C-alpha positions in Angstrom: -15.0 7.0 18.4 -12.7 10.0 18.1 -12.7 12.1 14.9 -9.5 13.8 13.9 -9.6 16.6 11.3 -6.5 17.6 9.2 -5.9 20.0 6.4 -6.2 18.7 2.8 -2.6 19.5 2.1 -1.5 17.5 5.1 -3.6 14.6 4.1 -2.2 14.7 0.5 1.4 14.8 1.9 0.6 11.8 4.1 -1.0 9.9 1.2 2.0 10.7 -1.1 4.5 9.4 1.6 2.4 6.3 2.2 2.3 5.5 -1.5 6.0 6.0 -1.8 6.5 3.6 1.2 4.2 1.0 -0.5 6.2 1.3 -3.8 9.4 0.7 -1.9 8.0 -2.3 -0.1 6.8 -3.8 -3.4 10.3 -3.3 -4.9 11.9 -5.0 -1.9 9.4 -7.9 -2.1 10.1 -8.4 -5.8 13.8 -8.4 -5.2 13.3 -11.1 -2.5 11.7 -13.4 -5.0 14.4 -12.9 -7.6 16.6 -16.1 -7.6 19.6 -14.1 -8.7 19.3 -11.9 -5.6 19.4 -14.9 -3.3 22.3 -16.5 -5.3 24.4 -13.4 -5.1 23.8 -13.1 -1.3 24.7 -16.8 -0.8 27.9 -16.4 -2.8 28.9 -13.3 -0.9 28.3 -15.2 2.4 30.3 -18.2 1.2 33.2 -15.8 0.3 33.1 -14.4 3.8 32.0 -10.9 2.7 
């Protein structure tokens, strides 16, 4: 096993970025389960846009 050492500030930056990514993914997932979201996409597709 290889051990990698990084500075605390770098680790904290990485953690902040990762948490931001997770938040965005959760927002996208919740939009995907919103029936209004699917209905608006279907209507747009039917209108040709």
